PDB file with one MODEL, atoms N, CA, C and O in Angstrom:
MODEL        1
ATOM      1  N   MET A   1     -12.669  -4.115 -10.729  1.00  0.00           N
ATOM      2  CA  MET A   1     -12.294  -2.923 -10.072  1.00  0.00           C
ATOM      3  C   MET A   1     -12.381  -1.818 -10.873  1.00  0.00           C
ATOM      4  O   MET A   1     -11.977  -1.940 -12.029  1.00  0.00           O
ATOM      5  N   ASP A   2     -12.907  -0.555 -10.440  1.00  0.00           N
ATOM      6  CA  ASP A   2     -12.982   0.531 -11.152  1.00  0.00           C
ATOM      7  C   ASP A   2     -11.596   1.068 -11.529  1.00  0.00           C
ATOM      8  O   ASP A   2     -10.606   0.608 -10.960  1.00  0.00           O
ATOM      9  N   LYS A   3     -11.491   1.947 -12.389  1.00  0.00           N
ATOM     10  CA  LYS A   3     -10.160   2.540 -12.908  1.00  0.00           C
ATOM     11  C   LYS A   3      -9.558   3.226 -11.724  1.00  0.00           C
ATOM     12  O   LYS A   3     -10.249   4.040 -11.111  1.00  0.00           O
ATOM     13  N   PHE A   4      -8.363   2.978 -11.356  1.00  0.00           N
ATOM     14  CA  PHE A   4      -7.632   3.524 -10.264  1.00  0.00           C
ATOM     15  C   PHE A   4      -6.558   4.337 -10.747  1.00  0.00           C
ATOM     16  O   PHE A   4      -5.848   3.956 -11.677  1.00  0.00           O
ATOM     17  N   ASP A   5      -6.377   5.562 -10.105  1.00  0.00           N
ATOM     18  CA  ASP A   5      -5.273   6.380 -10.475  1.00  0.00           C
ATOM     19  C   ASP A   5      -3.888   6.283  -9.687  1.00  0.00           C
ATOM     20  O   ASP A   5      -3.615   6.964  -8.698  1.00  0.00           O
ATOM     21  N   TYR A   6      -3.112   5.394 -10.240  1.00  0.00           N
ATOM     22  CA  TYR A   6      -1.810   5.116  -9.556  1.00  0.00           C
ATOM     23  C   TYR A   6      -0.939   6.335  -9.544  1.00  0.00           C
ATOM     24  O   TYR A   6       0.105   6.255  -8.896  1.00  0.00           O
ATOM     25  N   ALA A   7      -1.189   7.340 -10.106  1.00  0.00           N
ATOM     26  CA  ALA A   7      -0.331   8.576 -10.232  1.00  0.00           C
ATOM     27  C   ALA A   7      -0.759   9.515  -9.007  1.00  0.00           C
ATOM     28  O   ALA A   7      -0.016  10.406  -8.595  1.00  0.00           O
ATOM     29  N   ALA A   8      -1.982   9.249  -8.473  1.00  0.00           N
ATOM     30  CA  ALA A   8      -2.435  10.294  -7.365  1.00  0.00           C
ATOM     31  C   ALA A   8      -1.583  10.102  -6.147  1.00  0.00           C
ATOM     32  O   ALA A   8      -0.925   9.072  -5.999  1.00  0.00           O
ATOM     33  N   PRO A   9      -1.586  11.050  -5.298  1.00  0.00           N
ATOM     34  CA  PRO A   9      -0.946  10.896  -4.065  1.00  0.00           C
ATOM     35  C   PRO A   9      -1.702  10.034  -3.089  1.00  0.00           C
ATOM     36  O   PRO A   9      -2.922   9.877  -3.130  1.00  0.00           O
ATOM     37  N   ALA A  10      -0.892   9.488  -2.209  1.00  0.00           N
ATOM     38  CA  ALA A  10      -1.479   8.430  -1.264  1.00  0.00           C
ATOM     39  C   ALA A  10      -0.985   8.471   0.094  1.00  0.00           C
ATOM     40  O   ALA A  10       0.185   8.826   0.245  1.00  0.00           O
ATOM     41  N   ASP A  11      -1.728   8.146   1.187  1.00  0.00           N
ATOM     42  CA  ASP A  11      -1.289   8.085   2.502  1.00  0.00           C
ATOM     43  C   ASP A  11      -1.350   6.586   2.874  1.00  0.00           C
ATOM     44  O   ASP A  11      -2.344   5.921   2.583  1.00  0.00           O
ATOM     45  N   LEU A  12      -0.339   6.080   3.487  1.00  0.00           N
ATOM     46  CA  LEU A  12      -0.299   4.710   4.000  1.00  0.00           C
ATOM     47  C   LEU A  12      -0.149   4.734   5.467  1.00  0.00           C
ATOM     48  O   LEU A  12       0.742   5.362   6.039  1.00  0.00           O
ATOM     49  N   PHE A  13      -1.179   3.927   6.136  1.00  0.00           N
ATOM     50  CA  PHE A  13      -1.208   3.796   7.533  1.00  0.00           C
ATOM     51  C   PHE A  13      -1.012   2.283   7.845  1.00  0.00           C
ATOM     52  O   PHE A  13      -1.932   1.477   7.699  1.00  0.00           O
ATOM     53  N   PRO A  14       0.273   1.922   8.297  1.00  0.00           N
ATOM     54  CA  PRO A  14       0.584   0.695   8.643  1.00  0.00           C
ATOM     55  C   PRO A  14      -0.009   0.205   9.876  1.00  0.00           C
ATOM     56  O   PRO A  14      -0.190   1.025  10.775  1.00  0.00           O
ATOM     57  N   ALA A  15      -0.371  -1.124  10.071  1.00  0.00           N
ATOM     58  CA  ALA A  15      -0.819  -1.691  11.147  1.00  0.00           C
ATOM     59  C   ALA A  15       0.110  -1.598  12.423  1.00  0.00           C
ATOM     60  O   ALA A  15       1.299  -1.297  12.319  1.00  0.00           O
ATOM     61  N   ARG A  16      -0.420  -1.839  13.481  1.00  0.00           N
ATOM     62  CA  ARG A  16       0.364  -1.998  14.823  1.00  0.00           C
ATOM     63  C   ARG A  16       0.745  -3.341  14.772  1.00  0.00           C
ATOM     64  O   ARG A  16       0.119  -4.138  14.075  1.00  0.00           O
ATOM     65  N   SER A  17       1.797  -3.699  15.501  1.00  0.00           N
ATOM     66  CA  SER A  17       2.287  -5.083  15.689  1.00  0.00           C
ATOM     67  C   SER A  17       1.428  -5.675  16.879  1.00  0.00           C
ATOM     68  O   SER A  17       0.631  -5.005  17.536  1.00  0.00           O
ATOM     69  N   LYS A  18       1.671  -6.906  17.053  1.00  0.00           N
ATOM     70  CA  LYS A  18       0.839  -7.642  18.121  1.00  0.00           C
ATOM     71  C   LYS A  18       1.108  -7.072  19.440  1.00  0.00           C
ATOM     72  O   LYS A  18       0.229  -7.161  20.298  1.00  0.00           O
ATOM     73  N   VAL A  19       2.209  -6.502  19.703  1.00  0.00           N
ATOM     74  CA  VAL A  19       2.665  -5.953  20.983  1.00  0.00           C
ATOM     75  C   VAL A  19       2.205  -4.501  21.111  1.00  0.00           C
ATOM     76  O   VAL A  19       2.308  -3.890  22.175  1.00  0.00           O
ATOM     77  N   GLY A  20       1.692  -3.964  19.993  1.00  0.00           N
ATOM     78  CA  GLY A  20       1.069  -2.621  20.215  1.00  0.00           C
ATOM     79  C   GLY A  20       2.042  -1.422  19.550  1.00  0.00           C
ATOM     80  O   GLY A  20       1.602  -0.298  19.313  1.00  0.00           O
ATOM     81  N   HIS A  21       3.356  -1.805  19.297  1.00  0.00           N
ATOM     82  CA  HIS A  21       4.065  -0.757  18.602  1.00  0.00           C
ATOM     83  C   HIS A  21       4.065  -0.788  17.153  1.00  0.00           C
ATOM     84  O   HIS A  21       3.619  -1.764  16.550  1.00  0.00           O
ATOM     85  N   ARG A  22       4.579   0.310  16.511  1.00  0.00           N
ATOM     86  CA  ARG A  22       4.516   0.529  15.044  1.00  0.00           C
ATOM     87  C   ARG A  22       5.834   0.743  14.664  1.00  0.00           C
ATOM     88  O   ARG A  22       6.253   1.893  14.795  1.00  0.00           O
ATOM     89  N   PRO A  23       6.666  -0.197  14.175  1.00  0.00           N
ATOM     90  CA  PRO A  23       8.050  -0.124  13.688  1.00  0.00           C
ATOM     91  C   PRO A  23       8.083   0.770  12.362  1.00  0.00           C
ATOM     92  O   PRO A  23       9.124   1.346  12.044  1.00  0.00           O
ATOM     93  N   VAL A  24       6.958   0.869  11.622  1.00  0.00           N
ATOM     94  CA  VAL A  24       6.845   1.497  10.436  1.00  0.00           C
ATOM     95  C   VAL A  24       5.626   2.483  10.540  1.00  0.00           C
ATOM     96  O   VAL A  24       4.481   2.050  10.673  1.00  0.00           O
ATOM     97  N   GLY A  25       5.897   3.752  10.479  1.00  0.00           N
ATOM     98  CA  GLY A  25       4.707   4.671  10.742  1.00  0.00           C
ATOM     99  C   GLY A  25       4.100   5.256   9.470  1.00  0.00           C
ATOM    100  O   GLY A  25       4.443   4.890   8.346  1.00  0.00           O
ATOM    101  N   TYR A  26       3.157   6.207   9.720  1.00  0.00           N
ATOM    102  CA  TYR A  26       2.474   6.818   8.575  1.00  0.00           C
ATOM    103  C   TYR A  26       3.389   7.416   7.633  1.00  0.00           C
ATOM    104  O   TYR A  26       4.375   8.035   8.033  1.00  0.00           O
ATOM    105  N   ARG A  27       3.112   7.264   6.339  1.00  0.00           N
ATOM    106  CA  ARG A  27       3.936   7.792   5.309  1.00  0.00           C
ATOM    107  C   ARG A  27       2.998   8.390   4.271  1.00  0.00           C
ATOM    108  O   ARG A  27       1.937   7.829   3.995  1.00  0.00           O
ATOM    109  N   ARG A  28       3.370   9.496   3.709  1.00  0.00           N
ATOM    110  CA  ARG A  28       2.670  10.179   2.572  1.00  0.00           C
ATOM    111  C   ARG A  28       3.580  10.001   1.377  1.00  0.00           C
ATOM    112  O   ARG A  28       4.777  10.290   1.391  1.00  0.00           O
ATOM    113  N   PHE A  29       2.881   9.469   0.273  1.00  0.00           N
ATOM    114  CA  PHE A  29       3.723   9.114  -0.961  1.00  0.00           C
ATOM    115  C   PHE A  29       3.183   9.979  -2.080  1.00  0.00           C
ATOM    116  O   PHE A  29       1.995  10.292  -2.161  1.00  0.00           O
ATOM    117  N   GLU A  30       4.143  10.356  -2.958  1.00  0.00           N
ATOM    118  CA  GLU A  30       3.923  11.255  -4.080  1.00  0.00           C
ATOM    119  C   GLU A  30       2.887  10.557  -5.069  1.00  0.00           C
ATOM    120  O   GLU A  30       2.087  11.224  -5.725  1.00  0.00           O
ATOM    121  N   THR A  31       2.954   9.243  -5.125  1.00  0.00           N
ATOM    122  CA  THR A  31       2.027   8.571  -5.920  1.00  0.00           C
ATOM    123  C   THR A  31       1.581   7.227  -5.218  1.00  0.00           C
ATOM    124  O   THR A  31       2.329   6.667  -4.416  1.00  0.00           O
ATOM    125  N   ALA A  32       0.322   6.726  -5.553  1.00  0.00           N
ATOM    126  CA  ALA A  32      -0.312   5.529  -5.024  1.00  0.00           C
ATOM    127  C   ALA A  32       0.524   4.409  -5.404  1.00  0.00           C
ATOM    128  O   ALA A  32       0.700   3.487  -4.607  1.00  0.00           O
ATOM    129  N   ALA A  33       1.069   4.412  -6.586  1.00  0.00           N
ATOM    130  CA  ALA A  33       2.011   3.206  -7.085  1.00  0.00           C
ATOM    131  C   ALA A  33       3.211   3.011  -6.138  1.00  0.00           C
ATOM    132  O   ALA A  33       3.599   1.900  -5.778  1.00  0.00           O
ATOM    133  N   LYS A  34       3.798   4.243  -5.742  1.00  0.00           N
ATOM    134  CA  LYS A  34       4.900   4.197  -4.851  1.00  0.00           C
ATOM    135  C   LYS A  34       4.477   3.692  -3.362  1.00  0.00           C
ATOM    136  O   LYS A  34       5.319   3.106  -2.682  1.00  0.00           O
ATOM    137  N   ALA A  35       3.396   3.883  -2.950  1.00  0.00           N
ATOM    138  CA  ALA A  35       2.944   3.545  -1.720  1.00  0.00           C
ATOM    139  C   ALA A  35       2.489   2.138  -1.649  1.00  0.00           C
ATOM    140  O   ALA A  35       2.628   1.486  -0.614  1.00  0.00           O
ATOM    141  N   ILE A  36       1.896   1.602  -2.828  1.00  0.00           N
ATOM    142  CA  ILE A  36       1.660   0.178  -2.968  1.00  0.00           C
ATOM    143  C   ILE A  36       3.199  -0.746  -2.963  1.00  0.00           C
ATOM    144  O   ILE A  36       3.404  -1.778  -2.324  1.00  0.00           O
ATOM    145  N   ARG A  37       4.054  -0.114  -3.765  1.00  0.00           N
ATOM    146  CA  ARG A  37       5.335  -0.863  -3.818  1.00  0.00           C
ATOM    147  C   ARG A  37       5.938  -0.940  -2.380  1.00  0.00           C
ATOM    148  O   ARG A  37       6.434  -1.995  -1.984  1.00  0.00           O
ATOM    149  N   TYR A  38       5.896   0.168  -1.604  1.00  0.00           N
ATOM    150  CA  TYR A  38       6.463   0.180  -0.317  1.00  0.00           C
ATOM    151  C   TYR A  38       5.691  -0.834   0.543  1.00  0.00           C
ATOM    152  O   TYR A  38       6.344  -1.596   1.255  1.00  0.00           O
ATOM    153  N   ALA A  39       4.391  -0.896   0.529  1.00  0.00           N
ATOM    154  CA  ALA A  39       3.607  -1.803   1.329  1.00  0.00           C
ATOM    155  C   ALA A  39       3.959  -3.297   0.941  1.00  0.00           C
ATOM    156  O   ALA A  39       4.142  -4.160   1.799  1.00  0.00           O
ATOM    157  N   MET A  40       4.038  -3.530  -0.411  1.00  0.00           N
ATOM    158  CA  MET A  40       4.316  -4.949  -0.822  1.00  0.00           C
ATOM    159  C   MET A  40       5.692  -5.447  -0.844  1.00  0.00           C
ATOM    160  O   MET A  40       5.910  -6.654  -0.736  1.00  0.00           O
ATOM    161  N   GLU A  41       6.700  -4.530  -0.988  1.00  0.00           N
ATOM    162  CA  GLU A  41       8.033  -4.914  -1.078  1.00  0.00           C
ATOM    163  C   GLU A  41       9.012  -4.594  -0.133  1.00  0.00           C
ATOM    164  O   GLU A  41      10.057  -5.234  -0.012  1.00  0.00           O
ATOM    165  N   GLU A  42       8.665  -3.496   0.626  1.00  0.00           N
ATOM    166  CA  GLU A  42       9.489  -3.009   1.732  1.00  0.00           C
ATOM    167  C   GLU A  42       9.161  -3.128   3.230  1.00  0.00           C
ATOM    168  O   GLU A  42      10.015  -3.319   4.096  1.00  0.00           O
ATOM    169  N   MET A  43       7.832  -2.996   3.453  1.00  0.00           N
ATOM    170  CA  MET A  43       7.196  -3.166   4.735  1.00  0.00           C
ATOM    171  C   MET A  43       7.059  -4.562   5.173  1.00  0.00           C
ATOM    172  O   MET A  43       6.583  -5.397   4.404  1.00  0.00           O
ATOM    173  N   PRO A  44       7.453  -4.875   6.381  1.00  0.00           N
ATOM    174  CA  PRO A  44       7.251  -6.270   6.936  1.00  0.00           C
ATOM    175  C   PRO A  44       5.950  -6.784   6.597  1.00  0.00           C
ATOM    176  O   PRO A  44       4.915  -6.172   6.857  1.00  0.00           O
ATOM    177  N   ALA A  45       5.997  -8.078   5.930  1.00  0.00           N
ATOM    178  CA  ALA A  45       4.642  -8.600   5.375  1.00  0.00           C
ATOM    179  C   ALA A  45       3.578  -8.803   6.538  1.00  0.00           C
ATOM    180  O   ALA A  45       2.371  -8.765   6.298  1.00  0.00           O
ATOM    181  N   ASP A  46       4.081  -9.017   7.793  1.00  0.00           N
ATOM    182  CA  ASP A  46       3.097  -9.222   8.805  1.00  0.00           C
ATOM    183  C   ASP A  46       2.191  -8.002   8.976  1.00  0.00           C
ATOM    184  O   ASP A  46       1.105  -8.148   9.537  1.00  0.00           O
ATOM    185  N   PHE A  47       2.556  -6.874   8.548  1.00  0.00           N
ATOM    186  CA  PHE A  47       1.794  -5.686   8.713  1.00  0.00           C
ATOM    187  C   PHE A  47       0.778  -5.387   7.750  1.00  0.00           C
ATOM    188  O   PHE A  47      -0.129  -4.594   8.005  1.00  0.00           O
ATOM    189  N   LEU A  48       0.892  -6.014   6.600  1.00  0.00           N
ATOM    190  CA  LEU A  48      -0.001  -5.708   5.343  1.00  0.00           C
ATOM    191  C   LEU A  48      -1.555  -5.958   5.753  1.00  0.00           C
ATOM    192  O   LEU A  48      -2.411  -5.157   5.378  1.00  0.00           O
ATOM    193  N   GLY A  49      -1.846  -6.945   6.432  1.00  0.00           N
ATOM    194  CA  GLY A  49      -3.228  -7.184   6.895  1.00  0.00           C
ATOM    195  C   GLY A  49      -3.881  -6.119   7.425  1.00  0.00           C
ATOM    196  O   GLY A  49      -5.029  -5.906   7.035  1.00  0.00           O
ATOM    197  N   GLY A  50      -3.333  -5.331   8.321  1.00  0.00           N
ATOM    198  CA  GLY A  50      -3.995  -4.262   9.012  1.00  0.00           C
ATOM    199  C   GLY A  50      -3.676  -3.051   8.455  1.00  0.00           C
ATOM    200  O   GLY A  50      -4.213  -2.091   9.006  1.00  0.00           O
ATOM    201  N   THR A  51      -2.816  -2.766   7.335  1.00  0.00           N
ATOM    202  CA  THR A  51      -2.634  -1.682   6.782  1.00  0.00           C
ATOM    203  C   THR A  51      -3.693  -0.978   6.002  1.00  0.00           C
ATOM    204  O   THR A  51      -4.550  -1.668   5.449  1.00  0.00           O
ATOM    205  N   VAL A  52      -3.725   0.246   5.905  1.00  0.00           N
ATOM    206  CA  VAL A  52      -4.736   0.989   5.133  1.00  0.00           C
ATOM    207  C   VAL A  52      -4.066   1.980   4.345  1.00  0.00           C
ATOM    208  O   VAL A  52      -3.169   2.670   4.828  1.00  0.00           O
ATOM    209  N   MET A  53      -4.512   2.106   2.974  1.00  0.00           N
ATOM    210  CA  MET A  53      -4.015   3.172   2.072  1.00  0.00           C
ATOM    211  C   MET A  53      -5.127   4.040   1.748  1.00  0.00           C
ATOM    212  O   MET A  53      -6.230   3.527   1.560  1.00  0.00           O
ATOM    213  N   GLU A  54      -4.967   5.336   1.658  1.00  0.00           N
ATOM    214  CA  GLU A  54      -6.084   6.253   1.352  1.00  0.00           C
ATOM    215  C   GLU A  54      -5.446   6.988   0.038  1.00  0.00           C
ATOM    216  O   GLU A  54      -4.306   7.452   0.058  1.00  0.00           O
ATOM    217  N   SER A  55      -6.206   7.040  -0.981  1.00  0.00           N
ATOM    218  CA  SER A  55      -5.851   7.868  -2.218  1.00  0.00           C
ATOM    219  C   SER A  55      -7.231   8.281  -2.853  1.00  0.00           C
ATOM    220  O   SER A  55      -8.144   7.486  -3.076  1.00  0.00           O
ATOM    221  N   GLU A  56      -7.260   9.577  -3.102  1.00  0.00           N
ATOM    222  CA  GLU A  56      -8.457  10.258  -3.719  1.00  0.00           C
ATOM    223  C   GLU A  56      -9.665   9.740  -3.047  1.00  0.00           C
ATOM    224  O   GLU A  56     -10.509   9.184  -3.750  1.00  0.00           O
ATOM    225  N   SER A  57      -9.854   9.849  -1.787  1.00  0.00           N
ATOM    226  CA  SER A  57     -11.095   9.520  -1.052  1.00  0.00           C
ATOM    227  C   SER A  57     -11.497   8.045  -1.131  1.00  0.00           C
ATOM    228  O   SER A  57     -12.632   7.650  -0.869  1.00  0.00           O
ATOM    229  N   GLN A  58     -10.495   7.272  -1.508  1.00  0.00           N
ATOM    230  CA  GLN A  58     -10.812   5.771  -1.514  1.00  0.00           C
ATOM    231  C   GLN A  58      -9.820   5.245  -0.501  1.00  0.00           C
ATOM    232  O   GLN A  58      -8.685   5.701  -0.362  1.00  0.00           O
ATOM    233  N   ARG A  59     -10.376   4.178   0.245  1.00  0.00           N
ATOM    234  CA  ARG A  59      -9.541   3.323   1.248  1.00  0.00           C
ATOM    235  C   ARG A  59      -9.397   1.952   0.737  1.00  0.00           C
ATOM    236  O   ARG A  59     -10.270   1.320   0.143  1.00  0.00           O
ATOM    237  N   PHE A  60      -8.115   1.524   1.050  1.00  0.00           N
ATOM    238  CA  PHE A  60      -7.844   0.211   0.544  1.00  0.00           C
ATOM    239  C   PHE A  60      -7.070  -0.549   1.771  1.00  0.00           C
ATOM    240  O   PHE A  60      -6.068  -0.099   2.328  1.00  0.00           O
ATOM    241  N   ASP A  61      -7.710  -1.766   2.084  1.00  0.00           N
ATOM    242  CA  ASP A  61      -7.133  -2.546   3.194  1.00  0.00           C
ATOM    243  C   ASP A  61      -5.847  -3.412   2.519  1.00  0.00           C
ATOM    244  O   ASP A  61      -5.438  -3.162   1.385  1.00  0.00           O
ATOM    245  N   GLY A  62      -5.350  -4.317   3.258  1.00  0.00           N
ATOM    246  CA  GLY A  62      -4.361  -5.027   2.715  1.00  0.00           C
ATOM    247  C   GLY A  62      -4.553  -5.986   1.526  1.00  0.00           C
ATOM    248  O   GLY A  62      -3.659  -6.262   0.726  1.00  0.00           O
ATOM    249  N   VAL A  63      -5.820  -6.470   1.492  1.00  0.00           N
ATOM    250  CA  VAL A  63      -6.239  -7.253   0.329  1.00  0.00           C
ATOM    251  C   VAL A  63      -6.356  -6.324  -0.884  1.00  0.00           C
ATOM    252  O   VAL A  63      -6.008  -6.688  -2.007  1.00  0.00           O
ATOM    253  N   GLY A  64      -6.858  -5.113  -0.621  1.00  0.00           N
ATOM    254  CA  GLY A  64      -7.141  -4.190  -1.769  1.00  0.00           C
ATOM    255  C   GLY A  64      -5.722  -3.599  -2.213  1.00  0.00           C
ATOM    256  O   GLY A  64      -5.593  -3.297  -3.399  1.00  0.00           O
ATOM    257  N   ILE A  65      -4.692  -3.423  -1.367  1.00  0.00           N
ATOM    258  CA  ILE A  65      -3.329  -3.074  -1.777  1.00  0.00           C
ATOM    259  C   ILE A  65      -2.845  -4.274  -2.599  1.00  0.00           C
ATOM    260  O   ILE A  65      -2.326  -4.069  -3.696  1.00  0.00           O
ATOM    261  N   ARG A  66      -2.984  -5.459  -2.144  1.00  0.00           N
ATOM    262  CA  ARG A  66      -2.424  -6.659  -2.832  1.00  0.00           C
ATOM    263  C   ARG A  66      -3.062  -6.720  -4.251  1.00  0.00           C
ATOM    264  O   ARG A  66      -2.345  -6.959  -5.223  1.00  0.00           O
ATOM    265  N   ARG A  67      -4.350  -6.515  -4.379  1.00  0.00           N
ATOM    266  CA  ARG A  67      -5.005  -6.511  -5.650  1.00  0.00           C
ATOM    267  C   ARG A  67      -4.480  -5.373  -6.652  1.00  0.00           C
ATOM    268  O   ARG A  67      -4.215  -5.630  -7.826  1.00  0.00           O
ATOM    269  N   LEU A  68      -4.367  -4.241  -6.158  1.00  0.00           N
ATOM    270  CA  LEU A  68      -3.827  -3.105  -6.974  1.00  0.00           C
ATOM    271  C   LEU A  68      -2.299  -3.444  -7.355  1.00  0.00           C
ATOM    272  O   LEU A  68      -1.880  -3.016  -8.430  1.00  0.00           O
ATOM    273  N   TYR A  69      -1.545  -4.108  -6.617  1.00  0.00           N
ATOM    274  CA  TYR A  69      -0.191  -4.401  -6.793  1.00  0.00           C
ATOM    275  C   TYR A  69      -0.081  -5.511  -8.096  1.00  0.00           C
ATOM    276  O   TYR A  69       0.774  -5.481  -8.982  1.00  0.00           O
ATOM    277  N   ALA A  70      -1.154  -6.462  -7.956  1.00  0.00           N
ATOM    278  CA  ALA A  70      -1.178  -7.621  -8.695  1.00  0.00           C
ATOM    279  C   ALA A  70      -1.868  -7.207 -10.140  1.00  0.00           C
ATOM    280  O   ALA A  70      -1.832  -7.949 -11.121  1.00  0.00           O
ATOM    281  N   SER A  71      -2.463  -5.988 -10.120  1.00  0.00           N
ATOM    282  CA  SER A  71      -3.214  -5.654 -11.393  1.00  0.00           C
ATOM    283  C   SER A  71      -2.368  -5.338 -12.579  1.00  0.00           C
ATOM    284  O   SER A  71      -1.272  -4.804 -12.407  1.00  0.00           O
ATOM    285  N   ASP A  72      -2.840  -5.658 -13.875  1.00  0.00           N
ATOM    286  CA  ASP A  72      -2.040  -5.461 -14.983  1.00  0.00           C
ATOM    287  C   ASP A  72      -1.804  -3.942 -15.181  1.00  0.00           C
ATOM    288  O   ASP A  72      -0.860  -3.588 -15.888  1.00  0.00           O
ATOM    289  N   GLN A  73      -2.556  -3.088 -14.634  1.00  0.00           N
ATOM    290  CA  GLN A  73      -2.399  -1.705 -14.650  1.00  0.00           C
ATOM    291  C   GLN A  73      -1.385  -1.075 -13.724  1.00  0.00           C
ATOM    292  O   GLN A  73      -1.101   0.122 -13.754  1.00  0.00           O
ATOM    293  N   TYR A  74      -0.888  -1.911 -12.944  1.00  0.00           N
ATOM    294  CA  TYR A  74       0.193  -1.389 -11.923  1.00  0.00           C
ATOM    295  C   TYR A  74       1.320  -1.005 -12.842  1.00  0.00           C
ATOM    296  O   TYR A  74       1.829  -1.768 -13.662  1.00  0.00           O
ATOM    297  N   PRO A  75       1.711   0.419 -12.603  1.00  0.00           N
ATOM    298  CA  PRO A  75       2.839   0.856 -13.562  1.00  0.00           C
ATOM    299  C   PRO A  75       4.222   0.625 -13.293  1.00  0.00           C
ATOM    300  O   PRO A  75       5.013   0.891 -14.198  1.00  0.00           O
ATOM    301  N   LEU A  76       4.638   0.200 -12.261  1.00  0.00           N
ATOM    302  CA  LEU A  76       6.042   0.032 -11.804  1.00  0.00           C
ATOM    303  C   LEU A  76       6.487  -1.300 -11.942  1.00  0.00           C
ATOM    304  O   LEU A  76       5.682  -2.231 -11.963  1.00  0.00           O
ATOM    305  N   ALA A  77       7.832  -1.483 -12.048  1.00  0.00           N
ATOM    306  CA  ALA A  77       8.244  -2.818 -12.083  1.00  0.00           C
ATOM    307  C   ALA A  77       8.189  -3.552 -10.819  1.00  0.00           C
ATOM    308  O   ALA A  77       8.539  -2.977  -9.788  1.00  0.00           O
ATOM    309  N   ARG A  78       7.803  -4.712 -10.797  1.00  0.00           N
ATOM    310  CA  ARG A  78       7.666  -5.496  -9.531  1.00  0.00           C
ATOM    311  C   ARG A  78       8.922  -6.057  -9.134  1.00  0.00           C
ATOM    312  O   ARG A  78       9.717  -6.273 -10.048  1.00  0.00           O
ATOM    313  N   LYS A  79       9.311  -6.372  -7.827  1.00  0.00           N
ATOM    314  CA  LYS A  79      10.409  -6.873  -7.352  1.00  0.00           C
ATOM    315  C   LYS A  79      10.430  -8.285  -7.905  1.00  0.00           C
ATOM    316  O   LYS A  79       9.351  -8.870  -8.001  1.00  0.00           O
ATOM    317  N   GLN A  80      11.560  -8.899  -8.283  1.00  0.00           N
ATOM    318  CA  GLN A  80      11.677 -10.166  -8.667  1.00  0.00           C
ATOM    319  C   GLN A  80      11.927 -10.976  -7.401  1.00  0.00           C
ATOM    320  O   GLN A  80      12.668 -10.550  -6.516  1.00  0.00           O
ATOM    321  N   SER A  81      11.301 -12.147  -7.325  1.00  0.00           N
ATOM    322  CA  SER A  81      11.490 -13.026  -5.923  1.00  0.00           C
ATOM    323  C   SER A  81      12.796 -13.824  -6.104  1.00  0.00           C
ATOM    324  O   SER A  81      13.191 -14.573  -5.210  1.00  0.00           O
TER     325      SER A  81
ENDMDL
END
């Protein structure tokens, strides 16, 4: 993966539920790192698959968000299970 700027602002577009509603709506984050943390640690896990994050003209689906979170370059402490 190319170098990613975790400090850049990011937009998070959560997926809709199977019944069509969206309990978690669009959010703008000060940093991509915070958007990734929200998607991985706070958002219902069922929604990650259809969620999209945009940062600096790059789009990441749920798999991409998960990879950014798992990266050694991810700057925030991860939630302990």
